[in-house]
N, C-alpha and C positions, 0 to 999 in steps of 0.2 A: 536478384542475386548476381546476375551477369554484370549489372551496373556496378555493384559493390566490388566485384572481382576485378573489373576493369580499372576502377579507381585505385584499388590496392596495387595492381600491377604498375600503373602509371606512377603511383607514389614511390614504390620501390625502385622503379627505373630512375626517377628524379633523384632519389636519395643516393642511389649508386653513382649517378653522374656527378653529383656534388662531391661525394666522397672521393671519386676518381680524380676530379679536378683538384681537390684539396691535397690528396697524397702526391699527385704529380707535381704540384707547386712546392710542396715541402721536400725539396730535393735533399736537404740536410738530414732528413730522417734516415738516410742510408749511410751517413757518415759515422766513422768511428768516434768514440768519445774524445780521443786525443785531437781529432780534427775539429770537433765542436769547440773544444777549449782553445785551440789555435786560432780559430776564426774570431772568437770573442776577444782574445788577447790582441790580435791584429787590429781590431776595430775599437780597442780601448773600452770594452764593456766588462766591468768587474763581475766576477762569478765566485761563488763560495767554493772553498776546498776543505774537505772533499765535497763533491756534488754528485748526485745521481744523474743518470742520463736524461730523465724527464725534465729536471731543472735546467740542464744545459740546453736542451731542445727548445724549451719555452723562452729562454733568454735570446737564443738566436732568432726565434720566430718574432719576438717582440721588437727586435732591432733590424730585421731583414730589409724591410722596405726603406727605412731611413738610411741604412748603410750601403745597400746594394742596388735597389731599384731606383731610388731617387736620391743619390748621394749629394747632389748639388745643393740641397738644403743646408748642408754643413760646410760648404765651400766658403772661402773668404772672398772679398770683393775682387782682388786681382784674378783669382781663378775663374770667377763668374765672367769677368770681362774678357779673359783670354778665350774661354769657351765660345762666347758670342762672336769674338773676332774670327775664330776658326770656322764659324758657320757663315762668315761673310757679312756679318752685321757691323755697321760702322761704329768704331769705338768712340768716336766723337759724340755719338748719341747716347752712349752708355756711361761715359766717364763721370758725369755729375749725378748720375742716378743713385738712389738709395739702394741698399742691399736687397730690400724687399722687392723693389721694382725689377732689379736685375734677376732675382730668382724667378719672378714671373716670366721674364723674357726667355730665360733658359728653359723653363718649363714648357713654354709654347713651342720650342723647337726640339724638345727631348723625344727621342725615339725608343728608348728602352722601356720595357713594360715588365710586369710581374712574370708573364709567360716567357718572354725572351730571356729574362735573367735566370729563370728556373731552367730553361733549356740549355743555357750557356753553362751553368754550373753542374749540369748533369754529365757534361763531357768537357772538363776543363782543359784537356790536352789540345782541343781544337782551336783554342785562342790564346792560351797562356804564353806560347812561344812567339806570337806574332811580332811583338815589340823587341825581340832579342836581335842582336847584331849577328852577322854571319859568323864572326869569330867565336861568339858565345855559343852558337849552335854547334859549331865544329868541336869546341871544347867539350860540350855535353856528350856528343857522339863518341869522342875519343875516350873520355873518362869511363863511359859505360859500355865500351866495346861495341858500339853500333856501327855496322858497315854502311858506308855511303858511296853510291856509284860515282865514278868520275865522269866529267868534272864536277866538283862539288858546288853546284849552283844553289841559290837560295831555295828554290822550289823543292829540289831533291833533299836538301838538308832538313827543311821543315817536315816533309813527308816522312823521312827516316826517323826524326825525333818523335813525331806524333805516333807513328805506328809501333815504336819500341818503348814508349813511355811507361806503359804498365809493366812490361817485362823488366825494365830497369828498376822500377819501384819494388817489384817482387824480389829481385836479387838483393836489394838493399834492405829488405824487410820493412818497407815503408808503405804508407797508404796513398791512394791516388786521387781521392775526391777533393781534398783541400790539402795539398802537399806540404811537407815540412821543409826545413832548411836544406835538406840534401839536394834539392833541385838546383840550388845556387852554390854548390860546393866549389865549382870552378870559377866563381866570380870573386874578384878581390874587393876590398872595401871601397877602393877607388871606382871600380866598375859600378858598384851599387849607388855610390854618391852621384856619379855621372849620369846614371839612368834617371835619378830623381831630378837633378839639376836641369837636364835637357827638357824635361816635361813641366818645369815650373812647380815641382812638388817640394814643399819645404823639407829640408833634411833634418831628421830628428836630432835633438841635442839632449844629452851627449850622444854622439854618433857611434853607438855600439853596433857590432855586426848583427846581433839579434834584431835590434830596432830598425836597422837599415833594410834587412830582408823583409821584415813585417810590412814596412812601408811600400817596398817594391811589389810584394805579393798583393797587398791590399789595392794597389792602383793599377795592377796589370790588366784588369778587365777594361777599365776606361781607356788605358793606353791602346789597347787593341781596337776599341771602337773609334778612337780618334784617328788611328792610322787608316782604317777603312773609310772613314768620312773624308779625310784629307785626300786619299787616293781618288775617291769618287768625284770630289769637287774639282780636283786638278784635271781629271779626265774630261769633265764637262767644260772646264775652262779651256782646255786644248781644243775641243771640238768647236767651241764658240770662236776661238781665235782663228781657227782654220777658215771658218765661214766668213770671217771679216775680211779675208784676203780676196777682194773682188775688184769692182770697178775703180775704186779709189787708188788701189795699188797700180793697176794697169795705166790709169790716167797719168800717174807720176813718171812713167817710163818714157824715154825718148824713142823715136822711130827705130833707131838702130838696136836698142835694147829689146824692143818688141820683136824685131826680126830675129835677133839672136836667140831669144827664148823659144820662138816658133821653130827655128832650125833644130835646137837641142831636143825638142819634143816631136821631131819629124812631122811638123805641121806645114803643109804646103802653103806658101804665100805667093800669089801671082806677081810677076814683075810689074813695077810701076804702081803698086798699091798705095793709095793715099792713107793718111793717118786714120781717118774714120774707118776705112776698110780694114786696116791692120787691127784696130781696136775690136772691131766686130769679130774678126777671125780668132783672136786670142781669147776673147770673152766666151766664145762658143766652146773653147777648149780649156776653160779655167779649171776643170776638174783635175787636169794634169798637175796644176800647181797645188791644189788641195791634197792630191795624192802624195806629193813630195812632202808636204807639211805633216800629213798623217803618218807617213813612214818615219820621218825624223822624230816625231813625238811619241812613237810607239812604246818608248821606255817609261812613259809617265805612270801608267797603271801599275806596273810592277815595281814602282818606287826606285827609279834609276837602275833598272835592269839593263841588259845589253840592248842597245838600240839597233834598228835594222838598217841604218845608214852609216856610212863611214863617219860622218860628223857626229852622230849620236854615240857611236862606239868610242870615239876619241874623247867626247865629253865625259862619258861614264868612266873611262880610264883616268881622266884627270881628277875627277872627284874622288875616286878610290885612292889614288896616290896621295891626294891632299889629306884625306881622312887618316891614312896610315902614318903620315908624317907629322900630324898635328902636334903631338907631344914634343917632338924634337924641335919643330919650328918655333913653338912657344918658348922653349928654353933658350933658343938662339936669340929670339927677339928681346926677351927681358934682360939678357946679358948686357945689352947696350943701353938699357933704361937708366935714367938718373935715380939717385937715392930718393929724391922727393916723389918721383913717380911710382917707385916701388912701394913707398909708404902709403901713397894714395890708393894703390891697388888693394892693399890690405884694409885700409880704413873704409873703403867703399863696400867692403864685405863684412864689416863689423868685427874684424879680426884684430886683436890687440897688437899694436905696432911697437916693436922694440926701439924706442926713441934713441937710446944710446947705443943701439946695436951696430955692429960692423956691417959693411956691405954684404959680406958672405952670409951673414945671418939673415939679412933682408931677402937676398936671393933665395936662400933655402926655404924661407917661410912662404915666399910667393910661389915657388915651384910646388911646395907641399899643397897649396890651395889652387893649383892651376885648373882643376876641374870645376871650380866653383864660380858661378856667375855673380854679378852684382845683386844685392838684395834690395829690391824695391827702389824707392826714391832716396837720394842722398845729395849732398852738395856737389857731387861729381856728375850728377844727371845733366848739368848744363855744359859739360865739357866740350861737347861737339855741336852745340846749338849755333845757329847763324846769328849774325848781328841783329837781323830783323826779328828773329824769334826771341832773342834776349831782351830787346827793347819792348816788345809786346808784353812779355811776362813782367818785366819791371814796371811797366806802365800800369798793368793790372794790379800790382802791389802798391801803387801810388809812390813809387820810388823815383826821386828826382833825377837819378842817373839816366833814366829813359829819355829825358829831354836835353841832356847835356850834349852840346854841339861838339863834334869831333872826337867823341869818346871811342877809344879803341875796343876791339872785341875782348881783349884780355881784361880791360877795366870793367866791362859789362859783366863778364863771367864772374869776376871777383865780387861785384855788387850783388849779383844773383845768388851766389853761394852764401854771402853774408845774410841776405834777406831770408834764405831758406833756413840757415842755422838759427836765426832769431825766432822764426815761426816754430821751428822744431822744439826749441827750448820753452817757448810759451805754451805749446800744446793746445788742447781744447779745440774750440771752433776755428781759431786762427790757423792752426796747423791743418785742420780738416779742409779748410777753404783752399789752402795752398796745394795740398796733395790732390784735391779734386781738380784744380786747374791744371796741375802737372799731368794728370792722367789724360786730359784732353789734348794738351799741347805736345806731349812727348812723342807720340807717333808721327805727328807732322814734322817735328824737328828732326827725327831720325831719318825720315824719308828724304829730306833735303840736305842732310849732313854733307858738308864739303862741296856740294855742287856749285854753290855761288860764291865760295870763298876766294879771296884774292890770293896771289902767290905769297905775298908777305904774311897773311894770316896763316896759310898752310905751313910756311917755314917756321913761324913762331910756335905753332902747335907742335911741330916735330921737335923743335928746340926743347919744349917742356918735357919731352921724353928722353932728351939727350941724344937724339938721332942726328947723325951728321952724314956728310957725303951726298947731300942732295943738290949740291951746286951743279948747275947746267941741266937739271931735270926739267922736263916739260910740266905744264900744269896738270895734265892727266897722270903723269908719274908721281907728282907730289900728292895728288888726291889718293892714288893707290896706296902710297906709303902711309898717309894719314889714316885711311880707312883700316889698313892692316893693323896698325898699332892701336887704334881706337877699339877695334873689335877684340883684340887680345885683352885690352884693359877692361872692356865691358863684360866679355863672356869667358875669358880664360880659354880653355880648350873645348868648352861646351859650345853649342850652337844657340842662336837666338830663340826666344820664345816661339812656340809653334813651328819648331824646326822642320818637321816633316811637311807641313803645309807650305812653309816658306820655300823649301827646296823644290817641291813639285811645281809651285807657281813659277819659280825662276827657270826651271827646265823648260816649261811651256814658252815663257817669254824668250828664252835663249834660242829655241828652235825658230820662233817667229822672226827673231832678229837676224838669224842666218839667212832666211829667205829674203828679207829686206836688203841685207848687205849684198846678196847675190844679184839682186835686181838693180842695185845702184853702184855697181862696181866702178871704181875709179873716182867716186865722189868723196867729198870730205866726210860725209856721214859714215862711210865705211870705216874710216880710221877711228872715229869716235865710238861706233858700235863695237868694233873689234876690242877696243880697250874696255868697254863696258862688259862684254862677254867674258873677257879675262878676269875682270873684277868679280863677276858672279861666281866663277870657280873658286877664286882665292878667298872670297868672303863667305859665300853660301856654303862651301864645303870646308868650313873651319879655317879659312884664311891661312892656308898652309904654305906650300913651298913654291919656289920659282918654277920647279918642274911642272906643277899643276898649271901655273899661268902659261908656260910655254906650250903645254899640251892643248890648253883651251885656244891659244892663238893659232896653233896648227889646225885645230878643228874648224876654227873660223875661216882660215885660208882655204881649207879643203872644201868647206861648204860653198864658199864663194866660187871656187873653180867649177864645182859640180853644177851649180845653178847658173 
């Protein structure tokens, strides 16, 4: 009898545990019927109307894993490749892979689980606002009368929004588990489109406000996870970069630079010390250098928060200024573009071009679509490729132009565009082969864009935009102008794919560059790296204004003085 009772107790306990697990995972069981319907609608799952609650819950249950826990199964190839790239996996190894193999690679690095997804949706306020900008958080607070302590820093804004989210919903007679459109009342349609564009998420067509909000809401969880992943990866990258500053860096310094650095850090150096003795002394105190790097890169984890050094603060200010001025700077830039370049901007985005339209109409349409980045591959993909990259691509397509002696870069671009247009028209395996090769080659071409161009090629490129006034400019100044216009053409006012990861990586590299510049003051490298740091601000922070470039230059100079 005791044995039977024990078995019964164990069985009941096991059943209770299973039931507990089941009900804890079925977080949507607590949702209101309107929230269930909203979730189904957001994820394009048809449901009967009218429908009773049980039917709605079963539909959510049947689609939960596919839509929430493992959404990558429904991603297209570019999304899969972008995710792998954000995880630090080489895109050259994934470009030619089939979708099935890409899904397997994503699956191997996927960290979300049924439990973590369930926990996340049990308190949506803890992550829903992670990917909002500071101005969007401020607008939410203002609209719902939420007080925020001064100064309004991001951490205090997030804390205020999260802690008052439920009360704001209550005042609006709304539900909180899977919130309605009211959460985005302060967002314009341009805000919604920009959010999707910046994250490489296709903008629904036609772009009605309801569909835009649904897409933003559906992708908010992944946006939050991507932000945390990027911040963590960048922090690790910063740590690794700091550790790399060791013997090799000290070995590159002159005796006078070693003594100067030792004096700055109050390290005693005996008179008459030989080079080997100097090196031994500074190496014993290398932690001082790492501390400087750590202090300067402290803003990484907070995603460009206020840095603890003057250089970091100056850089953060420059990026903020650039972000705020992006729209105006874009409008100013395109005003000088040629009509053919304005038409190309629209064409590269699949936007109908008013061929007989006046210039004012073209400008108006470009400004209307300034938030929109280029869509996938197109004939303008080759616009910034080097002569070497163009020849390699044409050679792979068995195009005779690749072997033509003395062919100019403009001629090669035209041949590449024609070859792409022909493959695009043919479709099928021919087009698939071309796009597969492009996926492999494009990242390499972007990385080297303008770095090896001659002055004449740079000027010719600027001419294609109708940009004038470059006479007397240095090569670096020509490159900066070319990059600025190329980035406006490619991204509009949005930032490149993986923008958060890209910005954080650039911040780490920027900090490291400042230390190197400080250690090689007076050398040619300083001038080059200073220009490069300025470019990071102008390009990485939406390629905005001269003010941003000047601020970055000031940060560079200040870092050089301090180090």
